[in-house]
C-alpha positions as a printed NumPy array, in Angstrom:
array([[ 18.952, 133.588, -13.281],
       [ 20.83 , 132.906, -10.037],
       [ 21.361, 135.81 ,  -7.681],
       [ 24.942, 136.854,  -6.927],
       [ 24.911, 135.165,  -3.533],
       [ 23.055, 132.053,  -4.677],
       [ 24.987, 128.804,  -4.313],
       [ 25.713, 126.728,  -7.41 ],
       [ 25.498, 122.96 ,  -7.1  ],
       [ 27.775, 122.16 , -10.049],
       [ 30.38 , 124.887, -10.565],
       [ 32.021, 125.148, -13.958],
       [ 35.252, 123.148, -13.81 ],
       [ 35.239, 122.225, -17.485],
       [ 36.081, 118.864, -19.06 ],
       [ 39.526, 117.287, -18.687],
       [ 41.252, 117.393, -22.077],
       [ 44.362, 115.732, -23.475],
       [ 47.383, 117.545, -24.896],
       [ 46.388, 117.11 , -28.552],
       [ 42.878, 118.461, -27.988],
       [ 44.264, 121.393, -26.03 ],
       [ 46.51 , 122.194, -29.   ],
       [ 43.542, 122.119, -31.358],
       [ 41.54 , 124.364, -29.042],
       [ 44.418, 126.85 , -28.89 ],
       [ 44.297, 127.091, -32.714],
       [ 40.501, 127.197, -33.011],
       [ 39.201, 130.781, -33.275],
       [ 35.775, 129.854, -31.867],
       [ 36.972, 127.837, -28.888],
       [ 39.808, 130.137, -27.749],
       [ 39.254, 133.901, -27.705],
       [ 42.997, 134.496, -28.131],
       [ 43.135, 132.286, -31.224],
       [ 40.637, 134.495, -33.086],
       [ 43.364, 137.063, -33.816],
       [ 45.98 , 134.54 , -35.03 ],
       [ 44.179, 131.618, -36.607],
       [ 41.347, 131.289, -39.081],
       [ 38.789, 128.78 , -40.3  ],
       [ 37.161, 127.827, -43.552],
       [ 33.522, 126.773, -43.817],
       [ 32.751, 124.422, -46.7  ],
       [ 29.148, 124.768, -47.901],
       [ 28.526, 121.166, -48.962],
       [ 25.39 , 120.41 , -46.876],
       [ 22.222, 122.057, -48.274],
       [ 19.592, 119.657, -46.868],
       [ 18.161, 120.204, -43.385],
       [ 15.955, 117.95 , -41.253],
       [ 14.403, 120.584, -38.994],
       [ 12.776, 123.959, -39.563],
       [ 13.472, 126.557, -36.901],
       [ 11.195, 129.569, -36.789],
       [ 14.133, 131.991, -37.042],
       [ 15.967, 130.227, -39.878],
       [ 15.996, 131.341, -43.509],
       [ 18.487, 129.418, -45.638],
       [ 19.623, 131.229, -48.764],
       [ 22.142, 129.897, -51.279],
       [ 22.989, 133.066, -53.191],
       [ 23.21 , 136.045, -50.845],
       [ 26.633, 137.624, -51.314],
       [ 25.968, 140.65 , -49.105],
       [ 24.599, 138.928, -46.003],
       [ 26.612, 137.644, -43.066],
       [ 24.595, 135.152, -41.043],
       [ 24.305, 131.386, -40.608],
       [ 22.624, 129.491, -43.447],
       [ 23.881, 131.766, -46.225],
       [ 26.278, 130.787, -48.997],
       [ 27.047, 132.012, -52.5  ],
       [ 27.358, 128.451, -53.822],
       [ 26.816, 124.885, -52.659],
       [ 29.984, 122.873, -53.327],
       [ 30.508, 119.232, -54.212],
       [ 33.024, 117.336, -52.037],
       [ 35.638, 117.518, -54.807],
       [ 35.065, 121.255, -55.258],
       [ 35.367, 121.677, -51.483],
       [ 38.713, 119.878, -51.478],
       [ 40.064, 122.043, -54.299],
       [ 38.887, 125.197, -52.528],
       [ 40.571, 124.031, -49.318],
       [ 43.85 , 123.313, -51.133],
       [ 43.871, 126.792, -52.638],
       [ 42.943, 128.634, -49.454],
       [ 45.335, 126.758, -47.153],
       [ 48.192, 127.349, -49.615],
       [ 47.47 , 131.076, -49.742],
       [ 46.468, 131.63 , -46.101],
       [ 48.396, 129.189, -43.853],
       [ 47.022, 130.806, -40.684],
       [ 43.787, 128.87 , -41.323],
       [ 43.896, 125.85 , -39.005],
       [ 40.266, 124.657, -38.96 ],
       [ 38.148, 123.195, -41.761],
       [ 34.462, 123.162, -40.843],
       [ 31.109, 122.219, -42.314],
       [ 28.241, 124.315, -40.994],
       [ 25.556, 124.164, -43.637],
       [ 23.776, 125.819, -45.258],
       [ 21.538, 122.987, -44.   ],
       [ 22.472, 120.418, -41.376],
       [ 25.727, 118.518, -42.03 ],
       [ 24.43 , 115.27 , -40.549],
       [ 21.534, 115.256, -43.021],
       [ 23.957, 115.232, -45.982],
       [ 26.215, 112.334, -47.041],
       [ 28.437, 114.901, -48.757],
       [ 29.611, 116.013, -45.315],
       [ 31.415, 112.745, -44.689],
       [ 32.684, 112.46 , -48.267],
       [ 34.215, 115.922, -47.922],
       [ 35.846, 115.234, -44.565],
       [ 37.347, 111.996, -45.893],
       [ 38.964, 113.9  , -48.765],
       [ 40.189, 116.71 , -46.508],
       [ 41.631, 114.37 , -43.885],
       [ 43.532, 112.36 , -46.5  ],
       [ 45.079, 115.511, -47.959],
       [ 45.581, 117.438, -44.68 ],
       [ 45.867, 114.945, -41.787],
       [ 46.953, 117.625, -39.285],
       [ 44.074, 120.035, -39.894],
       [ 41.309, 120.309, -37.283],
       [ 37.973, 119.095, -38.64 ],
       [ 34.926, 120.801, -37.141],
       [ 31.174, 120.487, -37.604],
       [ 28.011, 122.354, -36.598],
       [ 24.724, 120.492, -36.288],
       [ 21.235, 120.691, -34.813],
       [ 21.96 , 117.316, -33.186],
       [ 18.889, 115.425, -34.39 ],
       [ 21.004, 112.707, -36.031],
       [ 23.962, 112.994, -33.674],
       [ 23.573, 109.696, -31.757],
       [ 23.426, 107.59 , -34.917],
       [ 25.998, 109.558, -36.928],
       [ 28.627, 109.873, -34.186],
       [ 30.621, 106.841, -35.339],
       [ 30.812, 108.299, -38.854],
       [ 32.074, 111.566, -37.379],
       [ 34.769, 109.75 , -35.437],
       [ 35.706, 107.727, -38.516],
       [ 36.398, 110.823, -40.611],
       [ 38.246, 112.587, -37.787],
       [ 35.913, 115.301, -36.466],
       [ 37.439, 116.563, -33.209],
       [ 35.462, 119.743, -32.477],
       [ 31.676, 119.925, -32.643],
       [ 29.014, 122.595, -32.239],
       [ 25.436, 121.597, -31.409],
       [ 22.624, 124.155, -31.386],
       [ 20.461, 123.65 , -28.288],
       [ 17.763, 126.269, -27.817],
       [ 15.765, 124.542, -25.08 ],
       [ 15.711, 121.433, -22.92 ],
       [ 12.033, 121.924, -22.072],
       [  9.828, 120.458, -24.85 ],
       [  7.135, 123.105, -24.328],
       [  9.671, 125.858, -25.032],
       [ 11.374, 123.981, -27.856],
       [  8.002, 123.478, -29.554],
       [  7.694, 127.262, -29.861],
       [ 11.086, 127.515, -31.589],
       [ 11.001, 124.578, -34.017],
       [  8.173, 124.371, -36.549],
       [  8.809, 120.706, -37.39 ],
       [ 11.445, 117.988, -37.709],
       [ 11.893, 115.215, -40.279],
       [ 13.117, 112.094, -38.528],
       [ 13.536, 108.75 , -40.3  ],
       [ 11.281, 109.906, -43.105],
       [  8.418, 111.113, -40.912],
       [  7.405, 114.701, -40.122],
       [  6.849, 115.524, -36.442],
       [  5.485, 118.762, -35.008],
       [  4.823, 120.407, -31.665],
       [  5.883, 118.881, -28.364],
       [  6.378, 115.448, -29.943],
       [  8.978, 116.873, -32.329],
       [ 10.612, 118.81 , -29.485],
       [ 10.898, 115.714, -27.29 ],
       [ 12.635, 113.729, -30.042],
       [ 15.017, 116.558, -30.837],
       [ 15.971, 117.281, -27.215],
       [ 16.481, 113.602, -26.396],
       [ 18.78 , 113.117, -29.387],
       [ 20.692, 116.324, -28.726],
       [ 21.456, 115.476, -25.107],
       [ 22.283, 111.826, -25.805],
       [ 24.472, 112.827, -28.734],
       [ 26.352, 115.504, -26.818],
       [ 27.099, 113.127, -23.943],
       [ 28.296, 110.418, -26.34 ],
       [ 30.459, 112.913, -28.254],
       [ 32.081, 114.201, -25.062],
       [ 32.692, 110.636, -23.875],
       [ 34.301, 109.861, -27.246],
       [ 36.799, 112.708, -26.807],
       [ 35.222, 115.347, -29.041],
       [ 35.349, 118.932, -27.76 ],
       [ 31.785, 120.245, -27.775],
       [ 30.519, 123.801, -28.085],
       [ 26.806, 124.53 , -27.741],
       [ 25.118, 127.412, -29.533],
       [ 21.917, 128.786, -28.01 ],
       [ 19.862, 131.415, -29.821],
       [ 18.622, 133.9  , -27.229],
       [ 14.983, 134.521, -28.153],
       [ 13.188, 137.113, -25.979],
       [  9.775, 136.095, -24.593],
       [ 10.432, 132.45 , -25.516],
       [ 13.677, 131.017, -24.058],
       [ 15.368, 134.013, -22.437],
       [ 14.446, 132.883, -18.897],
       [ 15.347, 129.29 , -19.715],
       [ 18.907, 129.585, -21.046],
       [ 20.542, 129.22 , -17.621],
       [ 18.759, 125.86 , -17.27 ],
       [ 20.416, 124.792, -20.511],
       [ 23.79 , 125.869, -19.089],
       [ 23.262, 123.732, -15.992],
       [ 22.568, 120.697, -18.189],
       [ 25.645, 121.417, -20.333],
       [ 27.744, 121.388, -17.174],
       [ 26.483, 117.882, -16.402],
       [ 27.277, 116.718, -19.934],
       [ 30.851, 118.034, -19.951],
       [ 30.393, 120.672, -22.668],
       [ 33.519, 122.816, -23.124],
       [ 32.021, 126.181, -24.104],
       [ 28.632, 127.804, -24.729],
       [ 27.777, 130.506, -27.252],
       [ 24.654, 132.527, -26.44 ],
       [ 23.768, 134.088, -29.786],
       [ 21.32 , 136.955, -30.31 ],
       [ 18.202, 136.182, -32.322],
       [ 18.262, 137.353, -35.93 ],
       [ 14.582, 138.197, -36.393],
       [ 13.579, 136.673, -39.712],
       [ 11.271, 133.955, -41.008],
       [  8.394, 133.178, -38.648],
       [ 10.127, 135.235, -35.953],
       [ 10.455, 138.342, -38.107],
       [  8.266, 140.35 , -35.72 ],
       [ 10.182, 139.434, -32.549],
       [ 12.563, 141.971, -31.058],
       [ 16.148, 140.676, -30.791],
       [ 17.761, 140.861, -27.351],
       [ 19.742, 143.956, -26.482],
       [ 23.48 , 143.654, -25.926],
       [ 22.883, 144.179, -22.217],
       [ 20.257, 141.432, -22.04 ],
       [ 22.632, 139.025, -23.741],
       [ 25.448, 139.938, -21.347],
       [ 23.18 , 139.309, -18.369],
       [ 22.288, 135.841, -19.644],
       [ 25.947, 135.048, -20.323],
       [ 26.852, 136.133, -16.814],
       [ 24.17 , 133.863, -15.364],
       [ 25.438, 130.927, -17.435],
       [ 29.165, 131.507, -16.809],
       [ 29.319, 129.615, -13.483],
       [ 28.139, 126.473, -15.247],
       [ 29.926, 126.563, -18.605],
       [ 32.529, 128.847, -20.175],
       [ 30.999, 131.532, -22.395],
       [ 32.038, 132.465, -25.92 ],
       [ 31.687, 136.203, -26.338],
       [ 33.385, 136.81 , -29.698],
       [ 30.998, 135.017, -32.099],
       [ 30.391, 136.629, -35.507],
       [ 27.459, 134.401, -36.578],
       [ 29.324, 133.307, -39.695],
       [ 28.08 , 132.406, -43.14 ],
       [ 28.161, 128.803, -44.31 ],
       [ 30.997, 129.687, -46.709],
       [ 33.051, 132.015, -44.486],
       [ 36.846, 131.796, -44.372],
       [ 39.674, 133.751, -42.793],
       [ 39.778, 135.267, -39.308],
       [ 36.463, 135.582, -37.46 ],
       [ 36.52 , 139.35 , -37.779],
       [ 37.823, 139.242, -41.344],
       [ 35.544, 137.065, -43.488],
       [ 37.3  , 136.872, -46.845],
       [ 34.284, 135.296, -48.556],
       [ 32.828, 138.806, -48.732],
       [ 36.033, 140.692, -49.537],
       [ 37.171, 142.089, -52.859],
       [ 39.921, 140.233, -54.704],
       [ 42.196, 143.23 , -54.118],
       [ 41.736, 143.052, -50.349],
       [ 42.313, 139.281, -50.309],
       [ 45.526, 139.739, -52.271],
       [ 46.783, 142.258, -49.717],
       [ 46.191, 139.742, -46.923],
       [ 47.923, 137.072, -49.022],
       [ 50.99 , 139.295, -49.414],
       [ 51.042, 140.113, -45.703],
       [ 50.819, 136.423, -44.852],
       [ 53.65 , 135.554, -47.25 ],
       [ 55.874, 138.265, -45.777],
       [ 55.189, 137.032, -42.239],
       [ 56.094, 133.472, -43.241],
       [ 59.337, 134.594, -44.872],
       [ 60.24 , 136.671, -41.82 ],
       [ 59.569, 133.671, -39.551],
       [ 61.797, 131.474, -41.717],
       [ 64.591, 134.065, -41.518],
       [ 64.355, 134.129, -37.728],
       [ 64.435, 130.324, -37.525],
       [ 67.425, 130.173, -39.886],
       [ 69.274, 132.795, -37.846],
       [ 68.54 , 130.932, -34.609],
       [ 69.862, 127.698, -36.126],
       [ 73.086, 129.438, -37.122],
       [ 73.563, 130.841, -33.636],
       [ 73.016, 127.433, -32.049],
       [ 75.617, 125.838, -34.371],
       [ 78.121, 128.593, -33.618]])
């Protein structure tokens, strides 16, 4: 970590973004901390297959009481995902982002692109978002652009192959299983190439980094420096959820995470309001309706309807005053 008086070669100026992308960011609860209280997102769990195995990842498809990445109550088909989106957007119009974040890796599932094609045709103004490990990012980028993905999250836990090899058990790349440093080198190369290409193509990129004590905690600021070079918009340093092969590791304390975020802040803007969402989450970040009772969801639906009607009344009154 840099000391307080240490100079920084590449200060965080952030990428230059156009008006349309700035609008989408302002309505994206993960990319704008102010948006989290006004706008929501829906995650469509259409992507069960994954091409890497991280040592902290446990994907479950039927865990209704857990709130963490990789968990969903049901894997949807693209058509089912479209119908769910239609219903939710009609009932909760404050949702502005439709995302695919698992429960596996979206780029390892053709259903991801089938779903986005259906969503874009039905809702051309909605922001389409994706989360990926980045292994297939360079070769799938054109498909992402074709279906209209404009915001992207890539999980980058190390840019040093020796460190990455401790985090990832193996990868499956073009039908072959790779392990150790060889797997780490392929993954890191594809992640960095893919992120740069995505940024150059006009996609707004967020990077998630899982803070894993004793493994990458001293390395995260190096990742932030690289993200600055690549033009990444925002970085999310997430605390380890100790499960799977890392079940015996101690997660970082809140203070340790804050210290790492502070060290990374000069290089890339930090997201500090992450909720580590399920693969089927929807609603506001702090109000995941996938785990709510029907009664509670109906209350929110009524509140939303009343707010819409009140807004219409105000607009109608303003129109009358302008005509008078």
